[in-house]
N, C-alpha and C positions, 0 to 999 in steps of 0.2 A: 436426379432422379437413376441417371445412369453410374453416378459413381457410387450413389449408395448402393444399388444393385451390386456391382463390382465387388465393394468391400463385403457385402452378403456371401457372394458366388466362390470369392479368394479366403474366407476365413472357413466357409463349408467344406471346400474340397480337401485345404492345408492342414484343418483341424484346428486352426488361429483362435485367438479372442480379437474381437475388434470394436470399437464404437463410433455410432456417428450422431451427431448432433446437429439436428433442423434448427434456425433460429429464424425468427422473423415475427413482425407486427400481427395482429390480430387480423383473422381476413386474407392472410397473404396465401393461405394453403395447404400450411403445416400438417392440418390435420389428413385431408384429403391427399397428401403425398405419402405419410404414413400408413394409410390405408391401403395405397396402392402398393407397398415395399411388403405389407404384412400379404399381400392375396399373391404377390410373386414368390412369396419365400415358401408359402403353402404350396403352389404348384412344383416347388424344385423340393417338396418334401422335406422341408425345414419344419419343426415343430413351434408354432408360435404362440407365445404368450405376451397374452397385449392390454392394457389399461390406460386409464386416463385419471391425472391428477384434478380435485375439484376443489373451492376454496372453501367448503363445507366441511369437507374431510380434513381438513388442514389439523385437527385437532385428535384426530385419529389417528393414533402411531401406527405407521407402517402400511396405511390400507392402501396406495395405488401397488406396492408391491407384491401385498398379498394377492389383491386381484388380480394379479396380472396370472398367476400359476392356476387359476379357476376359470379363467376368460374360453368364450369364443366355444363353436361345435365340440371341438376336441381339447379339452384340458389337459393342464400337462398333470396336473395330482386328482386324484381323487376326490369325494366330497369329505369321506372319514380323515383323509391325511390335512384336506384344508382345516377342515376343523381345528385338529390338532395344532397344526402352524397357528392359527389365529387365537387358541387359545393361551398362547404364549407371547402376545404382542406386547405383555407387559414388562418383559425380559427383552430390552433389545439382543445383548449379546446371546441369549438362547434361541429368540425369534433368526438371525441373521444364520446361527450354525444350521439351526434346521433348513432353512430355506436354501443354504447352499451346499447341504449334503446332499439336498433332493436333485437340486441341479447338477450337482456333480456327479451324482448317480446317472441322471438321465444324457447327460452329456457326453457319457460314454459310448452310449448307444446311437443318439441321436443330435445332428446339429440343432442349435437354438437361436430362437430371435425374441429377443426382450424387448418389448416397445411401449415407451410409457408416455403421454402426451401429456402435453400441458404441464412441464415439470415445473416454471416459474411456482407453481401453487402446492409442492410437495412436501409435509411435514419435515421436521427435524430427524424423527425416528426413520423415515423413509429415506431421505438423504444420507443417516448414518448407513443405513442398509445397503443402498445401492454402491457406498465408497468400500465397504466391506467385501459385498458379492463381486465389483468388479476385480479388488484384488483376488481374493481367495480362487475365482474360476479363470484366473491367467491361466494361459494356454490350453484353455479346451475350446472347441468350437462352440463358443457362444458370443454372439453380436447382441449388442447394446446399443438402440435405436432411441433417442431423446428429441421431444419437440418441446420448444420454449419460445415463449415472447421475449425471456431475456438473454441479451446476447454472452453474456457468463454464465447463464445458468444459474449462479448462487452455487454452486457447486466444486469443491474441489476432489475432481475423482482422484483417489490414490493409487488406483492402479492404471492410470493412465500411462504411468511410467515404462509398462511393458506390454499395454494392449493397445494395439492399432489405433487411430483416432482420425475421423473425416468431421470436419466442421462445413457444413450445409448453409450457407447465407440465404434465403431465396429473396430473389430480387424483384422489384415492380416491374407489372407490365409495361412496355413500352407502348408509346402514343399509336403505330399503327394496331397493336393488339387490341388496345381500348377500341380502337374506331369498328374492328372488325368486330368485335363483342356488341357493339351497339349495330351495326348493320347485322346482326342475327336477330336482336332483341328487339328492334322498331322496325325493323323491314326496311330501312332506308339508310340513306348518308345521314350522318351527325349532322346538325346545323350548330351555329357557332354557341349556340346556348347550350345545347347538348355537351360540345366538346370540352366547355370551360367548365361544367360540373366532374367531365371525365378526368380533366386537368388536376382537379380537384380533389380527388380521391388520392393523389400519390403513387397510383397504379397497382393499389388494391383491388382484387379481383373480386372481393365480396362485396366491398363496399360499391364496386363498379356496378355489382349486379343489380343491389338495391335501388340504386339511382335510377338506373335505367329501367326497372320495373316501375319506378314510383312515374317516373316521366310516360312511360307507355299506359297507365294506368289512370293517370289524373292530367286534365288540361288546367288545373289553379295556375293560377298566375303567379309573380314574385319569386324571388332567387334567395337561396337560403345563404345566410352569411357565410358557413362554412358547410364542407362536407357531413360534419358529424350532427348540426344542425339537421340540415337535410335529410338525414337518415333518421334524427329521432322526430321529423315533423313526418316524415313516411309510415314510422313505426305507431305515432299517433292516432293518425289518422288509420291505420289497419284496425287497431285498438277501438277506436271509437263506432267505426262500423260493426262490430262483434255483439252478438246478444248478449245480456249481461252476463249470464252463466257461462259463456264460452270467453267474456274479456276475465271474469274473477278468475277463470281455471287458468288463464294466461298469466295471472298476477301470481297464484299460488306456485306454477313451476317456476316462473321466475325466482320468485322466493326461496323456493327449496334448491336451486342451484347446484344439482343435481338430476338425474333424470329420475320420475317420480313414476314407481309404480300404481298403474291402475288401479289397482287394488285401493293404496293407499289416498289416490287423487278421490274416491268414491267414500272414501270414509273420512277424508278431512272435509269433504263438500256434500255432505248427506242429499242437498236440493239435485245433484246430479241425475240422482235415480228418481225424481218425480216433477210431475207439472213441465212446465218450462225449463227446466234445468237439463232435461232428457235433450235438448239439440246443444247444449253447452259443449259437450266432449264433441260430438258429430262438426259442431260451428266452430271450434277451434282448430281443428286437423283440415278441416276446407278450406280455412283462410290461408293455408299455406305455413303459419307462423308455427305450428306444434304438429311433428312427427312423431309416430308410434313404431317404437323397436325394442323387440324383446318385452312386451307387456306392460313397457314404461314410457311415460310420455317425456318427451324432450323439445328443445327448439334446434331448428335447423341449425343453428348456428352459436356459437358464445356470444357473438356480437349482438345477436338478435335476444336473446337473453338479458344482456348486460343492459341494451338500449331501453326493450320492458321493466325490467326493474329502476332505472333510473326513471321513468315517467310515474311511479308511485309517489306518493305525498308519505311523508314523513311517518305520519301517525297508521296510516294503513298499511305499511309496509311493517311497522311495528307488531301490528294486528296479526298478520301473518305468519310473521316469525314466532309469537306468541304462542299461535297454535300448533305451529310445525313442532317448535320446543316441546310443547305439552305431550304432542301423541309422539315423538320420538323417545320422550322418556317413560311415560305409562302404558304405552301399548305396542311398541317395539321394541322397549327395554335397550334405548341405545345412548346412554347419559353422553357419550363425548358429543354426536351428532346433536344430540338436546342443546349442549353447551354453545356450539357454535349459534342455534338461533337465539338461546337465551340472552348472547352477549350481543344481538342485535336488537333484542326487543327491549333490552333492559332500562328502565327510568328509576330515578331515583324513588323509594319507596315500594318496589314491585318485588316481593317477596319470594315469590314463585319462580321467577327468574333468577335470584338470589340463590335459591337452596337447589336448583339445578346448576349448577355454577360451581358452587361448593362442592356437589357431589362428584360433578369431573374433574375437578382440582384434585380431591382424594381419589379418584381413578388412577391419574397422571403421577401422583407425586414419587412413584419408583420409576417412571418409564420417561418423562421428561420433566427435569423441574422448574427448567423456566417458562413451561405451556402450562405447569399447575399452577407456579408463581403468580402468574399472571391473570389466571382464572379466578385465583383467593382474593387476589388485590381487588377484582372488579366485583365479584359477590359484597365484598366488606364495603364497598362504596356503594352498593345499590340498596342498603337498608338503614332506615334511619335511626338514629340511635331510642326513638321514642316507640317503636315499636315492637312487641313482645317477643318475637322472634328473634330481635338481634344480638340478645347475649349470648345465647346458645350458638347461631352463626358464626358469630365472630370468634366465640372460641374455637370451632371446625377450621377458620381461616387461618387463624394464629398457629394451629396445629399444622395443616399445611405450607405454611409458609417457613415455618422453623422446622421442618424436614426436608425443605427444597433448598434450604441455606441463604432462606433472601432477609437476612436479618433486619436490614433498614425499615421494611415492610412489616417484618413480625414486630417489630420494639415499637413501632406504631401503635399497628393494631393492639398490643399489649396495654399502652399506654391507653388507648382512647378505653380501653375496657377498664382497667383500673380507677379512671378518673369518674368511673360512673357506678362503681360498686364497693360498699361499706362493710362486708363479709370481708374479712381480715383472711380466713380461710382459702374463699375463693381467690383473695389476692395473691396468696401465697400459691395457689396452683398454678394461677396465669403466669406469675415471677417463674416457676420451676419449669414451665413451657418456654417463656423468653429467652431461658437458658441456657436450653437446649439448641436454640438460633444462634446465640452468642457462641455458643463452645466451638460450635462447628465451623462458624465463620471466621473465628481465631479472636474475638472480640473481649475477651476475658477480664479485660480490666473493666470494661462498661459490664458485665456478669455481677463482677464481685462487689463494685459499690450499689450494684441495682437490689443484690440479694441482703446487703449490711443495712440497707434501708429497711428493707422489707422485714428482716430480723429485729431491727429497732422498734418496731412499731407495736409490738404486742398484739395479744389477742388473738393470737395464732393457736389452735388447738395441735395436738401431740404429733398428728399425722404431717402436717403442712410441716411444720418446724423442721423435723426430722429428713424430710424429702429437699428443704432449701437449706438443712446443713451440708449434707450429701453432696448437691450440686454447689456450695460453697466450697467444699473440699475439694471438689475436683479442679474447681477453678484455680485454687491454691497451689496445686503443682504445678502450674506456670507462672506465679506470681511470688512466692515464699521460697525459699532456701530448703534444701532436701530434707532436713530434719523436724522443721517446722511443719512442712507440708504432709509429711509420713503419718505426724501425731494428729492431724486436723482428718488426716484418710483414717487414722486406726478410728479415731474419736465417733466418728458419722460412722464409720462399719458397726462398731459395737451397738450403738442405737440402733441403725438398721435394722439389724439382726434382732433386734429387740423386740422392735414394732411388728415383725413380719412382712413390710410392702414390700413388695416387689418392683416397684419403682423406685423407690430409696436404697433398696439393696444393690440394683443395675447401677445406681451412682457412684454409691459411697466403694463396691466393688471395683471400679473403674478407676475411682479415684487412688485407690489403693495400689492397683495394677502399673496407672501411671508413676506415683510416686517413689515405689519400688525400682521402676524400669530407669527414672531419673537419678535413681542413687546408684545404680548400676549393680542390683542385688536380685540379678535377672532369674535367679530360680524362686526366689519371692514373686516376683511378677507374673511369671508363668503361671504358679498355683495361681492366683486371683485372675487371670486370663482364662483358667480353664474353668473356674467356677462362674465367669462371668459368661462363658457360652454355653452352661447350662442353665443359666437363666434366659439368655436371650434367646437361643440356636446359634444358626453359625455366623452370626453377624460379627462376633467378635474372634472369628477363627483368626485372621490375619493378625492379630495380637497374640494370638498365641502361637503361629510360627514364627515371629519377628523374635519371641522369647527364646525358642529353641535355636534360633539362628544366632543370637547371641553367645550363647552356649556352648556354640560350636556343633549343635548336634544337627546336622543339616541333613542327614541321612534320615532321621525322626519328621523334620521340617518338610523333605520331601514327602515323605509318606501321607503326610495331613495333605499335601498339595495335590499327589496323586489321587489321591480318594476323592478330590473335589472334582479334579475333571473326568473321575470315572464316573460320579453323580451326574454330571454334564450329559457325559455319552448316553448315561442312560434314562437323562430325564428324569432319576429320582428325586431333584432339588431342584430349585432356582436359586437357593441360597449359595450355590457354590459357584455362583457366576457375580458375585458383588465384587464393587469394581477392589476391595480390599484384598481380595484371594489374587485379582490378579495383579496388586500391588506388591503383594508377598514374593507370588510366583518370579518378577521382576528383580525384586533384591537377591532372592536367592540364587537367580543366574549371575549377577552383576560378584557377589561375594566370591562366585566359584570359579569366577573366571572367563566365564562363557557371554563374552561381550557383545557378540553379534546376537543371543537369543535377549541379552538384557537392554538391547538397544531397539530389538522389535518389541520386546513386551511395552517398553516405555513408549514407542509411537503409537501402537494400541490405546494405551492406556492414556494418551494425550485426546485421543479421538473421542473416547468414550468420555472422560472430563468435559470435554466440551457439550457434549450432548447431554448427559446427565445432571452437570453442573456441580461434580464431585472437584471442585479447586483444590483441596488439600493432599488427595492422592494424584492430580495432575500435576501438583508440585513437584510430589516426588518422584514424577515420571521425566521433569526438565531437569532435575538434581541427575538421573541417572544419563541421559542424553547427553549432560555437559562432562559428567564426568566420563563417561566413556570418550566424547570427542578429546578431551584434555589425556587422556592416556596412550589416545593415538597421535596426539600431537596435533589435534584442529583445532587451533583456537578459535577461529573465524566462526565456525559453526557452534562452541563452545558460547561465544560471546552472541551469537545469535540465539541461543536457546536461552539466554540470563534476561534478554530483552523481552522473551515471551513471557517467563516468570513476572514481570514487572505488572502484567496486563492481566492476570488471570485472580488476586485475592483481594479484598481489601481489610485482611487480618492487621492487628497489633504491628506494628512495626519490630517492637520488642522480641514478640515472639512468635512472627512470621517463619514460617520454616525455616530453621534453622541452616538444612542444609543449601538453600540458595546462597546463605552468607557462605559458608564454605568453600561455595563452587567460585564465589567472585573473589575469595581470598587466593584460590586456588590457580585461578586465571591472571590474578595478579603480578602471583610468583613465576607463574610458567611467560610471565611476559619481562621477568626478573627484575621486577619493583617489590622487593621482599620490605622495605617497612611498611608501603602501601597493603601488602599483603596481613600482616602481621598488626596493621590497625583494624584492619575489616577483620580479622579472625580473632581479636580479642575478646568484643565482646559474647562471642560464641562460647569461649574458652571459660569465661568470667561465670557464665552458665553451668557450666561442667561444676565448676569448684563449687558452687551453692546447688548443685543437683537438680537447676531448673530444666534442664536439657540431655537427653541424652544424644543428642547428635554427637557431639566429642567424644562421645565413649564409644561409639563406633572402632576399632584398632587402626582401620589403614587412615582415619580421620588424624588421631591422636600422633601418628607417626608425620603425618603433613605439617601439623600444627609444630612441632619439635624441629624439624627441618626449616620452618619459615623462621624460628625463632632464632638459630644457631645462625641462620644466613643473615638476617637483621643485628646480628651481635647484640640478641635480646636476653642477658642470663636470667631475668627475673621470669620473662615470656617459659622461657624453656625451663625453668625450676618446677612452673606451675603446672606444664605439660607432664612433667615427670612426677609431681603429684597426684595427678588425677590418674595417669597409666597404673601408680602404684595401687591407688584403692581402689581401682575397677581391678585390677590382678587379684588385690585382699579379699576382693568381695564375691570372686567367684573361683575360687580353688581349684586346681585342674582343671581351665581352660586355657588350652594352649595360647588360643589367640591374644587373650588378655596378659597372660604370665610373661609371653616371648616377647610382645612390647614394651612390656615394665622394664625387661631384661635388656632390651634393646637400646633402649632410651636411655638407663642407667650405665651401659657401658659406652652410649656414644658421650655421654656429660662428662664421665671419668675419663675416656678414650682407654678403655678398661681391654684388651684383649681378651681374657680369660671370661668375662663377662659376655664380649660381645659373641664369644665361641658358646656359651650356654646358650644366648638367646637365638643363636641362629639354630641350635639342636632342639630345642622346645618350638620355635617356630616351625621347624619342619615337620613337626607332628600335627601343623594346624592344616584345617582341611581347604585353608584362602589361598590359592599360588600367590597371589599379590604378597602376602604375609610371610610365604616363604621365598620371595623371591629378595624380599626386602631385608632378611635375616641374612642371606647368604650374602646379598650386595654389600651389607653395613660391616660385616664381617672380612669380606675380602678387600674392601678400600683400606679398612684399618691394619691386612697382613702387609697389603702393597708397602703402606706408610710405613711399616715396622721394616721394610726390606725382605720379605718373606715371600718372594713372587710367586714361586711355583703352586705354596699353598692360596696366594689369594687368586690367581689366577684361575683354579680348580672351583674357586667358591665363585667367583664372576662370571663364570662358566655356566654355572646352576641357575643364578640368576638372570643370565641372558636367555636361557631356556626358557625358564616360568616366565618371562615376559612376553617371548616370541610366540610361545604357545597359546597365550591369552592375546596375542594381538596388541600388547600395550607398548606401539612402536615407539611412544617419545621415550619411557622409562629405559628400554630397550637400546636407543639409540645412544643415553647415555653412558649406559654401562660398558656399552661397544668402545665409544670415547676413550674412557678409561684404560680399557684393556688395550687398545693401540698405542695409546700415550705409554704405554709399560713395554709395547714393542711385539704384542700378541699381535698374529693374524690366524684367522678362522675359514677356513672354507664355508662354513656355513653363513659367513655374514655377506659374500657375494650371492651366494643363493637367496638368499632372504631379501637382499639389494637388489638382486636382478627379478625378483619374483613378477612374471608378465601381467597385465592386467586383465587378459581377456585367456579362455582357453582353460581345460580340466586342472593344467597346475596353479591357475587363479584363484581355485576354489579353494575355501576354507574346508577344515575338516567335516562341520557342521554341514555345509553345503553339499560337500560330496555324500553325505549321507542320504541328505534329501533327494537328490540328484538319482542317486541309485534306486529310491525305492519308487520317486516316481516315475520311473524309466521302467520299473517292473511291473507298473500295474498299481500301485497303490493309490487311492485318493488322499486326498490333503491329511481327510481325518485316520483313516487308516495308518499313515503315515506318521504324523502326531502321536498316536495310542503304540507303535512298534518303536519311535523313538523317545517314548517320555515327555513329549514338549506339548506346548499348548496348539492348539490349529493356526493361528495368529503366526505363531514361529516360523511353522511350515510352509505358511505362504508368504512371510519377509525371505525365507532363505529361497525358496522357488525362483523368485522373482528377479532374487541376484544370478542366481545359477540362468537363467533365461539371457539375461544382459550378456553375463561373461563368456558367456557359450554361443550368443547371437543364435539364438532358436527362439522361435515365438509360439509353439505347441509343444504338447507332452510327445504329440508323435515322434516330432522333429528331435525332441530331446532324449528317447529311446534308441530313434536310428542315429542320432549322432555318437550314443555311448555303445552301441553295436558295432560300430564303423572304427576297427584300429587306426585305418590311417588318418580319419578325421580328428581321432583323441590324440594323436603324437605315438609317441613310441610306447605306452601303454595306455590302457585302457580302464577303466574305475575300480572295477574288480582286483585286477592288478593292484593298481594304486593303493586300495583301501585295505 
């Protein structure tokens, strides 16, 4: 305890963040220690938020984190604020932002202690929230204390890189301590039999107490085989000695799995108010098994509850769970808690429990895809096909599984439905729903085969046919060459407009947008994606932003992203928090050379993708992290990211995010294996030639492909690259990035100085710094080969500056070696090479801007608003600032920046 209090005092006095993890088995004293620390914190004038995870709330997103805000006599937030925060529990990003903003404001005035017990039972959203909050609140006087039975606590707390941490492993009691306990409890020195019992407890204080109490109260002979058996026997005896109503109440509380409000106990057991039942509550409390705290009934310890529950026969436990499920759903309106009980109560044929499970799955579908999919699968398995509710419930399960990207389970459900229905139109609706699952998971070959089979079956009405053809057209954008795919999309779009069905029109417009994008017709794609957004809301805003980025309209793309951030800040909409928006911002940062911001966004998106099951966005994030690492020359990090990509999706290999293949080729090229790089990239290039994929159409990738083909001496490969580049330029007139890359490749292929000069001039108008650098570098190298050294060095200097500004150290190094070999020397080279790893001079421009704002008193949120970046980006930069400046709090940061001696010759304001 002394070390935990030391951490608490130090964090409070220095204004720093810290975390303490208390580990040990059940009964070892974690809860008691946590309670004592919280009491000490209150006496130290530290505000405390405390909560406890339990197995029942594992399906309730973020419950223990939210509960900590409102716990105790002096809660951290008012009831109205609590309702607002709890109201956005279905949106993890918005929920994290709301909680972080409140705690950030609070911690600027009061030190905080957030204590969460039994972390081993934390739900997925709570773990996501804790990772986000630890990172976001770094440098503020916030101490996090967690207690867990699991030594590893099952959480990779991302804030641990800057938050001081302590692990407290509670040790078992020594033999002499156990003997002292026995003397106190029994009033005598323990005999040999008692010592054997105590030795068998392994030093667990709670088990030792229970064994001693049992020995003190009973003269029964015989010895249990194990302490657990002895404990269970003691609990069974205690229960057997209770009046029937008290015993039933103990069973109910054990099944509830959490403190049960007294009013709920009386509602669930009306007999407590009548006749012999009146003695039930009094008898349970007098037995010492049950305690009353804050008008709720609970066991003295989790081990007691677990032992009582383990004594329940299976059918009896299911009866209680069924009663609790119905009560939580119908009376309390808590479908997620009801689902936990329904899961335990459900048996084959139990329609009532199945309906509860599928309702909870629908509630969770946007919050936690894995939880939603698991509940939907359980609901489907709980109902027999012969029951009249089976079809309707199965279709609801199919919808949830499709949205959750559980493609394999969704197809299993779809096939079960199709095997039992003869209505062709209903079958068509089921196939349309299955198509969504297959599309989201990347299994488009399965998608096309299924729809072709359904369309051949005949007997479909016009609406079902139009929907299926629209879904088929969408799949064709990944399987057919560009022109045939575009025709399929156009035909589907005409039919969808004719029938006026929104679902068919949404699918057809998406197909038309995808086809146009694959063909490089980005103005047309933009038009379709804008229409798609009018049909669906902000769901397809990311596609619209991507189209603007292709057209070099980064200012307009940023305007849409800024509006999304503004909507988030105002809580005007939760749609702005879709992972697609975060993905679009990540690409915006990467394309504009903001590598730090792009990498920070990718880290956030990977975390969010793991939580929500959005694997396709996760692959984009892996692509960005790999590309950033390769630009910086960090090949080991790049290789590690690509290994991660192999674990995250089961999409068709032929159409699996081609960006991963591009990264593998780039990594091979960075290692000098050009033939291998060419072979890896060839299928992706062929996809571009047939307009099945837009990935090689990003101008920077096209140039990479050409360089690989040139280095591998493969003229056919480089000719294909040039064809693709010129087709893109022709399809997007006036877009500097496309036109400049086409000119650049043409000039490189012909070694034409005039064309390369023209390319450099066009690319200089591109908003993308890497393309401006490529244009100058290509032209400079050609000038150098032509013997025009002064002009060459001027161009290479421009390229070096662009690479240096964006942090592309690998590319900068290549240019620098070329210039050095040409006899050039630059002071800026030694300055860049000697850049310190710590101190103000080591900070990037973005990190300096964040450090200055935070030192002036800005919160993460206000700094993000001032800089026009995301809150997560500010958090990432701030952690880097802390590490480089050797500070642990915002107060220390402000003091450091205000001290000219500590900052060296210059301070932040002069340097900025």
